[in-house]
C-alpha positions in Angstrom: 89.1 83.0 96.0 92.1 84.6 94.4 95.1 85.9 96.5 96.5 89.2 95.5 99.6 90.5 97.3 99.9 94.1 97.7 102.5 96.4 99.6 102.7 99.9 100.5 104.1 102.2 103.5 102.7 101.9 106.9 101.3 105.5 106.6 97.9 107.2 107.1 97.6 107.2 103.2 97.1 103.8 103.2 94.5 103.4 105.9 91.8 103.2 103.3 93.4 99.8 102.2 93.4 98.7 106.0 89.7 99.5 106.6 88.6 97.8 103.5 90.2 94.7 104.2 89.0 94.8 107.8 85.5 95.2 106.7 85.6 92.1 104.3 84.8 94.1 101.1 87.7 92.3 99.1 86.8 89.0 100.7 83.4 89.4 99.7 84.3 89.9 96.1 86.2 86.8 96.0 89.8 88.6 96.3 92.1 87.4 99.3 94.0 90.7 99.3 97.2 90.5 101.5 98.7 93.6 102.7 102.3 93.9 103.6 103.8 97.2 105.4 106.9 98.1 103.7 108.7 100.8 106.1 111.8 100.9 104.0 109.9 102.5 101.1 109.7 103.1 97.6 113.3 101.8 96.6 112.5 98.3 98.6 109.1 98.0 97.0 110.4 98.8 93.3 113.1 95.7 94.2 110.0 93.7 95.2 108.1 94.4 92.1 111.0 93.4 90.1 111.3 90.1 92.0 107.8 89.2 92.0 107.7 89.3 95.6 104.1 91.3 95.4 101.4 91.8 92.5 100.6 95.2 93.4 102.1 98.4 95.2 100.9 101.6 96.3 104.1 103.7 95.7 105.5 107.1 95.1 105.0 108.5 91.8 108.8 109.6 91.1 110.2 106.5 92.4 108.2 104.0 90.4 108.5 106.0 87.2 112.2 106.1 87.7 112.5 102.6 88.2 110.0 101.7 85.3 112.7 104.0 83.1 115.3 101.7 84.6 113.3 98.4 83.5 111.1 97.4 86.2 108.2 95.6 84.4 105.5 97.4 86.0 102.4 99.7 84.8 100.5 102.2 86.5 96.8 101.2 87.1 95.6 104.9 88.6 96.5 108.0 90.6 95.9 106.5 94.4 96.5 110.4 96.0 96.6 113.2 93.6 97.7 115.8 96.2 101.2 116.7 96.5 103.4 114.8 99.2 104.6 117.4 101.9 108.4 116.5 102.4 109.4 117.8 105.5 113.2 118.8 105.5 114.6 117.6 108.7 117.6 118.1 110.9 118.9 117.3 114.2 116.9 119.7 116.5 120.2 120.5 118.5 122.3 121.2 115.2 123.2 125.0 113.9 121.2 124.6 110.7 118.5 126.9 110.6 117.7 127.4 106.8 117.7 124.9 103.8 120.7 127.0 102.4 122.7 125.8 105.3 122.4 122.2 104.1 124.4 122.9 100.8 127.1 120.2 100.5 125.6 118.7 103.5 124.8 114.8 103.6 121.2 113.6 103.5 120.0 110.5 105.1 117.7 108.2 102.6 116.0 105.2 103.3 117.7 103.4 100.1 118.6 104.6 96.4 115.7 104.8 94.4 113.3 106.0 97.4 111.6 109.1 97.4 114.0 110.5 100.2 116.7 110.3 97.7 114.7 111.6 94.7 113.4 114.4 96.6 116.8 115.6 97.7 117.3 116.1 93.8 114.0 118.3 93.6 115.1 120.2 96.5 118.8 120.6 95.1 117.2 122.1 91.7 115.0 124.5 93.8 117.9 125.8 95.6 120.1 125.7 92.4 122.5 123.5 94.0 124.6 121.0 91.6 122.9 117.5 92.0 126.0 115.9 91.4 127.2 117.5 94.9 124.6 115.9 97.0 126.1 113.0 99.6 124.0 110.3 100.9 123.8 108.2 104.0 121.6 104.9 103.6 119.5 104.9 106.9 116.9 102.4 105.6 113.8 103.5 107.7 112.8 106.3 109.6 114.1 105.1 112.6 117.6 104.7 110.9 117.2 108.5 110.0 116.6 109.1 113.6 120.0 107.4 114.4 121.7 108.7 111.6 120.8 112.4 112.6 121.3 111.9 116.2 124.8 110.4 115.7 125.7 113.1 113.1 126.4 110.6 110.3 124.0 112.6 108.3 122.7 116.4 108.3 119.4 116.3 107.1 116.5 113.8 106.2 113.3 114.5 103.9 110.0 112.5 104.5 106.4 113.3 104.9 106.0 116.1 107.3 103.0 114.7 109.1 104.4 111.4 109.8 107.5 112.9 111.2 105.8 115.2 113.4 105.8 113.2 116.6 109.5 113.1 116.3 109.5 116.8 115.9 107.3 117.2 118.9 109.5 115.2 120.9 112.4 117.7 120.2 114.6 115.0 118.3 114.0 116.5 114.6 113.5 120.1 113.8 111.8 120.9 110.4 113.4 124.0 108.7 111.1 123.5 105.7 108.9 121.9 103.4 109.3 120.7 99.8 106.0 119.6 98.3 106.1 117.1 95.4 105.5 118.9 92.1 103.2 115.8 90.9 100.6 113.6 92.4 102.2 111.6 95.3 101.2 108.0 95.3 100.1 105.5 92.3 98.7 102.0 92.3 100.7 100.0 90.4 100.9 96.4 89.3 103.6 94.1 87.9 102.6 93.9 83.9 102.4 90.2 83.8 100.2 90.0 86.6 97.8 92.8 85.3 97.8 91.2 81.6 96.6 88.1 83.3 93.9 89.5 85.9 92.6 92.7 84.3 89.1 92.1 85.3 89.9 91.3 89.0 92.4 94.3 89.0 89.4 96.6 87.7 87.0 95.2 90.4 89.7 95.5 92.9 90.2 99.0 92.2 86.4 99.8 92.2 86.2 98.6 95.7 89.2 100.7 97.1 88.0 103.6 95.2 84.7 103.4 96.7 86.2 103.7 100.2 88.4 106.5 99.5 85.4 108.7 98.1 84.0 108.3 101.3 86.8 108.2 103.7 86.7 111.7 105.2 83.1 111.3 105.7 83.6 108.2 108.1 82.5 109.3 111.9 85.7 110.4 113.9 88.1 109.2 111.3 90.5 112.1 112.5 90.3 110.6 116.1 91.0 107.2 114.7 93.8 108.3 112.4 95.4 110.2 115.2 95.1 107.4 117.8 96.4 104.8 115.1 99.5 106.9 114.0 100.5 108.6 117.2 99.5 112.1 115.7 98.1 115.2 117.4 94.3 115.5 116.3 95.0 119.1 114.9 97.8 117.6 112.8 95.5 114.8 111.3 92.9 117.2 110.8 95.1 119.5 108.8 96.3 116.4 106.9 92.8 115.3 106.0 92.1 118.8 104.7 94.9 118.9 102.1 94.9 115.2 101.0 92.9 114.2 97.9 92.6 110.8 96.9 91.8 110.0 93.4 89.8 107.2 91.7 91.0 107.9 88.1 93.6 106.7 85.8 96.3 109.2 84.8 95.6 111.0 81.5 98.0 111.6 78.9 98.0 115.1 79.6 98.7 114.7 83.4 101.3 112.2 82.3 103.0 114.2 79.9 103.3 117.0 82.7 104.8 114.3 85.1 107.5 113.4 82.4 108.3 117.1 82.1 108.7 117.7 85.7 110.7 114.4 86.3 113.0 115.4 83.5 113.6 118.9 84.7 114.5 117.5 88.1 116.9 114.9 86.7 114.7 112.1 87.9 114.8 110.5 84.3 116.7 111.4 81.3 114.4 110.5 78.5 110.4 111.0 78.5 108.4 107.7 79.2 105.8 106.3 76.9 102.3 106.7 78.0 101.1 103.8 76.2 103.6 101.6 77.7 103.5 102.9 81.4 100.0 103.6 81.8 97.8 100.4 81.9 95.4 100.2 79.1 
């Protein structure tokens, strides 16, 4: 039995992993897959990969590629979710902010530097023709921390998956004023390069198992009800999320990678193009 450590955010995107673990499919294949939820998000996961605290991660595309550009010794195994992430732009429900334009030069709450909540603030700024250097940040660490920051007015807005924040909107704590989708596939499965080089056959087997689950995931009877209950969501919101979310079972192609490179440079997330053959597991 080979122990493999994997991390990801505690969100509905990663429910297929939990399902597959619970059904013993990895165990039956001789893999003791140990999943750890990381509510702090991508920045924390990049740190854990660097520190060898995990072997694999399910992680935001923009966050891991920026960190690889900055020296993180990891490789992309495949695309996990190929559809864009719908980043809601949220404000305190009691605030006077009504449009994205109202947030110019305002402070954005982020989970930590290097996380998607920081990087997507740059994407939003570019979409609004704002100077990226004018963005001010308040590190909130978690979604709960962001709720506190907006409630205490130590930050003015917060960007996070619009479905995971829906219960907070429904409670009248956040108000969503817009949505900013990622220009790229949202989640990748990555590995520490050293771990991958030493365990290529095992990793390929592991991916084959999770990919079988994601192919069939939407066909599971009452999966919408299960997700709604598990993540405290309204059934109609989960049904909408399932409709727009598309899992992938494939490695990133060179054409796709070059487009992601181009977009990451356009949005000032990386400054130089990354090498396909160095970043994508061969």
